[in-house]
C-alpha positions as CSV (number, residue, x, y, z in Angstrom):
1,X,0.0,0.0,0.0
2,X,1.4,3.4,-1.0
3,X,-0.4,6.7,-0.6
4,X,-1.1,9.2,-3.4
5,X,1.7,11.6,-4.4
6,X,0.8,14.5,-2.2
7,X,1.1,12.3,1.0
8,X,4.0,10.2,-0.2
9,X,6.9,12.3,1.4
10,X,5.2,12.3,4.7
11,X,4.5,8.6,4.5
12,X,8.2,7.8,3.6
13,X,9.4,10.0,6.5
14,X,7.1,8.2,9.0
15,X,8.3,4.8,7.8
16,X,11.9,5.8,8.0
17,X,11.3,7.4,11.5
18,X,12.2,10.8,10.4
19,X,10.5,14.1,11.2
20,X,7.1,14.1,9.4
21,X,5.9,17.4,8.0
22,X,2.4,18.8,8.9
23,X,-0.3,17.0,7.0
24,X,-2.6,14.0,7.1
25,X,0.1,11.4,7.7
26,X,1.6,13.4,10.5
27,X,-1.9,13.8,12.2
28,X,-2.6,10.1,11.9
29,X,0.9,9.3,13.3
30,X,0.3,11.6,16.3
31,X,-3.1,10.1,16.9
32,X,-2.0,6.5,16.8
33,X,1.2,7.2,18.8
34,X,-1.0,8.9,21.5
35,X,-3.6,6.1,21.5
36,X,-1.0,3.3,21.7
37,X,0.9,5.1,24.5
38,X,-2.3,4.8,26.6
39,X,-2.4,1.0,26.3
40,X,-1.5,-1.1,29.3
41,X,2.1,-2.4,29.1
42,X,2.7,-0.6,25.7
43,X,6.4,-0.3,26.5
44,X,6.9,-4.1,27.0
45,X,7.2,-7.0,24.6
46,X,4.0,-8.6,26.1
47,X,2.1,-5.3,25.5
48,X,3.3,-5.0,21.9
49,X,2.4,-8.7,21.3
50,X,-1.1,-8.0,22.7
51,X,-1.5,-4.9,20.4
52,X,-0.3,-7.0,17.4
53,X,-2.8,-9.8,18.2
54,X,-5.6,-7.2,18.5
55,X,-4.7,-5.7,15.1
56,X,-4.5,-9.2,13.5
57,X,-7.8,-10.2,15.0
58,X,-9.8,-7.1,14.1
59,X,-8.2,-5.7,10.8
60,X,-9.3,-7.2,7.6
61,X,-7.5,-6.7,4.3
62,X,-9.3,-7.6,1.0
63,X,-7.6,-8.3,-2.3
64,X,-9.8,-8.8,-5.3
65,X,-8.7,-10.0,-8.7
66,X,-11.0,-8.9,-11.5
67,X,-11.6,-10.8,-14.7
68,X,-12.1,-9.2,-18.1
69,X,-15.1,-6.8,-18.2
70,X,-15.8,-6.8,-14.4
71,X,-16.3,-3.2,-13.2
72,X,-13.9,-2.4,-10.3
73,X,-15.8,0.6,-9.3
74,X,-19.1,-1.3,-8.8
75,X,-17.3,-3.8,-6.6
76,X,-15.7,-1.0,-4.6
77,X,-19.1,0.6,-4.0
78,X,-20.7,-2.6,-2.9
79,X,-17.8,-3.5,-0.5
80,X,-17.8,-0.1,1.0
81,X,-21.6,-0.1,1.5
82,X,-21.1,-1.7,4.9
83,X,-18.4,0.6,6.0
84,X,-18.1,4.3,6.6
85,X,-20.5,6.2,4.4
86,X,-18.8,8.0,1.5
87,X,-20.0,11.5,0.5
88,X,-21.2,12.1,-3.0
89,X,-17.9,14.0,-3.6
90,X,-15.9,10.9,-2.4
91,X,-17.8,8.7,-4.9
92,X,-17.2,11.2,-7.7
93,X,-13.5,11.4,-6.8
94,X,-13.1,7.7,-6.8
95,X,-15.1,7.4,-10.0
96,X,-12.9,10.0,-11.8
97,X,-9.7,8.4,-10.6
98,X,-10.9,5.0,-11.8
99,X,-11.0,6.5,-15.3
100,X,-7.6,8.2,-15.2
101,X,-4.8,5.8,-16.3
102,X,-2.7,4.7,-13.3
103,X,0.4,6.1,-14.8
104,X,-1.3,9.6,-15.0
105,X,-2.9,9.7,-11.6
106,X,-0.2,11.5,-9.6
107,X,0.0,14.2,-12.3
108,X,-3.7,14.5,-12.5
109,X,-4.0,14.7,-8.8
110,X,-1.3,17.4,-8.5
111,X,-2.3,19.5,-11.6
112,X,-6.1,19.1,-11.6
113,X,-7.9,17.4,-8.7
114,X,-5.9,18.9,-5.8
115,X,-6.5,22.4,-7.2
116,X,-10.3,21.8,-7.2
117,X,-10.2,20.3,-3.6
118,X,-8.4,23.4,-2.3
119,X,-11.6,25.3,-2.5
120,X,-13.3,23.0,0.0
121,X,-10.9,22.9,3.0
122,X,-12.2,23.9,6.4
123,X,-10.4,26.3,8.7
124,X,-8.8,23.3,10.4
125,X,-7.3,22.1,7.1
126,X,-9.6,19.2,6.5
127,X,-11.5,18.6,3.2
128,X,-15.2,19.3,3.7
129,X,-16.9,16.5,1.8
130,X,-20.4,17.9,2.4
131,X,-19.6,21.3,0.9
132,X,-17.8,19.7,-2.0
133,X,-20.8,17.4,-2.6
134,X,-23.1,20.4,-2.6
135,X,-20.8,22.1,-5.1
136,X,-21.0,19.0,-7.4
137,X,-24.8,19.0,-7.0
138,X,-25.1,22.7,-7.8
139,X,-22.9,22.2,-10.9
140,X,-25.0,19.3,-12.1
141,X,-28.2,21.3,-11.5
142,X,-26.9,24.3,-13.5
143,X,-28.2,22.5,-16.6
144,X,-31.7,23.1,-15.2
145,X,-32.5,19.6,-13.9
146,X,-33.3,19.1,-10.2
147,X,-31.1,16.5,-8.5
148,X,-31.7,15.1,-5.1
149,X,-28.6,15.4,-2.8
150,X,-28.2,11.6,-2.7
151,X,-28.3,11.3,-6.5
152,X,-25.4,13.7,-7.3
153,X,-22.9,10.9,-7.9
154,X,-25.4,8.9,-10.0
155,X,-26.1,11.9,-12.2
156,X,-22.4,12.7,-12.6
157,X,-21.7,9.0,-13.5
158,X,-24.6,9.0,-16.0
159,X,-23.4,12.3,-17.6
160,X,-19.9,11.1,-18.1
161,X,-20.9,7.6,-19.2
162,X,-23.2,9.0,-21.8
163,X,-20.2,10.6,-23.5
164,X,-18.1,8.5,-25.8
165,X,-14.9,10.1,-24.7
166,X,-14.3,12.1,-21.5
167,X,-11.2,14.1,-20.8
168,X,-11.2,14.3,-17.0
169,X,-8.6,17.1,-17.1
170,X,-11.3,19.1,-19.0
171,X,-14.0,18.1,-16.6
172,X,-11.8,19.2,-13.7
173,X,-10.9,22.5,-15.3
174,X,-14.5,23.2,-16.0
175,X,-15.5,22.4,-12.4
176,X,-12.6,24.6,-11.1
177,X,-13.6,27.6,-13.3
178,X,-17.3,27.1,-12.4
179,X,-16.3,27.2,-8.7
180,X,-14.6,30.5,-9.2
181,X,-17.5,32.0,-11.1
182,X,-20.2,30.8,-8.8
183,X,-18.8,30.6,-5.2
184,X,-15.8,32.9,-4.7
């Protein structure tokens, strides 16, 4: 498992036990360090074995090998349906990245998607998925059709799948410029 490009330096620093810059990886590292330090006997071999056994017993990893025309996105949605609810913006982001070639994803994230997400960070530096979902919904409704909040992703998916060729860089640039015109 390897994080996306924007978190990669922090991830590598954490793995190599170097100083981790401010960001998501640093926050997660601080959280887990604090929580683990509160465990009984966390500084002993027996305590570490107990933590390891707890993780092994409660953490599940899933690996799925797809065949031919199977849709990885549909499988992702169905697997996640029992976990934490994803916002409409999360579903759209995952859908878009499923359609960007793997070799282009870091560049697309840096040059397109990250620029769009920057408009939706809270004062505490966290991405506000609800606000971003509302933005996608407003964008989709700008064509004059009412879209219920829970149907934003489905309408986005339908719109892009109706097109024979979609350039997601163009979609992202359109969303970015529409945000500037409508919300700033």
